[in-house]
Phi, psi and omega in degrees: 000144174269113184252131178257107176277134181243118182229127178265056180201179177278157175226141026260043182271023183228105183292327182298316179294315179302316181296316180297313183292330178302320180278319181300320181290335176295334179262021174066023171280145179260116186254128174243133183245122169272123177215178187248161168229132179267358177252145182289334178259116182201165177275118183294313184222134174199166178253122178231129180053038180069012179258132174280102186270127177242115182257144178227140184286139176214119180285161186298323181296316178297318181298323180298336178290348180298334177294342180247020187301332182261004178245321177242145186271354187303310182298314183293321178296316181300313185279329182298324178296319179291321180292323177299317178295320178300316180298316180296317183287325185269335181072026181294151185259344180202151178256142173244101189268119182271108177070174195260354179299322184258001187299316182301316180293316182292320180294320177301315180293321179296316180297319180292332181269349179075029177242162181273178180206151172244147179251127179252107182270099181297333184198174174275081187305313182300327181281316184287337177302331182300341183257358182288141182299316183289332178288329181268003175285172181302309181289328178298314179295331182284322189245335186258124183240107175303329179297318179291326176295323179294319178299317180295316179302315181296325177292318181299313186289331178297326185265350183285154174294309179222155176238131178251127179235171189267339180212165174297326178294323177295322177296315179299316182296318180294317180293335181289342183234353180233128181275087178224161178291125182298340179290344178284345187259125180251137178260124179220099181288162176272079180261202184240153174282159180303323185290344178298319185250338181275338181258014184292149178242144181282130177260101185295328180294319177294318178303315181293318184298320186249018186298333184259010185240150175270098190271128170241141190232140172243131178241130173130186178302142186251021181298166188306317185292350180281346170089016183290335177296326176296319179296316180298319178294325181291329181298326179298327178278315186297322186300338179291331179258324180238083185296339180263022177295139178219125177260126173255128178249109180256100185143181178192172175192179178289353180272356187302323183296324177296319178297316180295324176295321178293322177298315179296317180299321181276356178057048182231029184304324183289349182266356187231132173242120174274115181268327184083189179286139175227169178295146180304323182293343179268346182301317179303331179299318180284323179291333179293336179255012181258146177271324184222152174246132186257139171219079189268038186306143171285147179286131169198175185300320180293307183296331179288345185241019182220167170249136171288133180307324185300332182301315180289328175296316180301305189292333181294337180258000178087028177261110176304146186266134170250104188244146170290171186274036170295141198297299186301315183292318180293327177295322178296314181299317181290318183299316183262359178053056185248011180173201181229160183243137173234161179287128183300145180067011183249095183295327180293315179295318179298315181298321178298319182293319180291318178297320178300315181291330176290320185275326184265090184295325180293315178299315181300315181297320179295315180296319179299315179294322178298323177299311182295326178287318187289329182295337177291343176257346188242011179281169188300322182296324182282316187277000183275357186305314181296319180298314181300322185300330184284348179248002180278000000 
């Protein structure tokens, strides 16, 4: 089947699409990807990861209108014309629409072309929008309504052939507010491909640099809701028991200065290394020298119904997970016995859990082995079965 993936962002910066297409192409499906370029000079068409990539220009100002896609028609009108052209040029038979910012435009193009579509909900967009900086700005509060986005999302999923969500909890949450057949909903988590952990190479320089330290690592966006301030507060407590504790932060956000101010306030600068964003292929190098992987998310409806991608990255390299008690993620950790759970926003509880894993070598070894065993059941090839079925 010729499948048209629709993404309102640049590629190859999206692991979820790469992971899905990696499996779909194994079953001889032909995948064409509609994506954007924010630069006027770009490669229109090329093949990446066996995906036929089709790029279309979108300036930054137009892209910012995506926040108003369900209130003003400008963004959807602009993109629907491009998607219609993409459908005509590629000859795709069905659309796989990634997230709801571009859904209105893609659905319009699909209807005009007479083809069906599936909606892939990367996250609970209406809920997580409530925490976005631009949504909470003066103009954001004035013009952007998460409530209207929720209404739009519910309309989109009612009309879709299939809906793809990231966890069983996300499926439950969607069914609690939308009257649709549960068989229409497919669960596809953001896990890792086999080559992420099986093709890793040892970085001797990193090993040497951190050889005398008890390394704990955080991977991902560093915005406030991700919980890093709790980690910073816990370090002040932990260092009294584990003086060689070292936190690596792989990622960044506009919230970084607040985190750095908290580090300075707690007088623990020597305990934290900001690595910034790195290539996905380099992440295993850092996890290989790490003892624990952190996912200190704050509790909210979105975080309670999703898995952080980093959890699967951690366990694939054998790093036990230290997770806050967000529902879906903590259930995963408990089910596979791949880490420990602490109360979100509770630095004292977090510090106790990390100290426990440092001191109890037998517990740590069991959790580490469970991580390595569980990824063989949770890697992309295994969990893709439901996704593949909707295109067979």
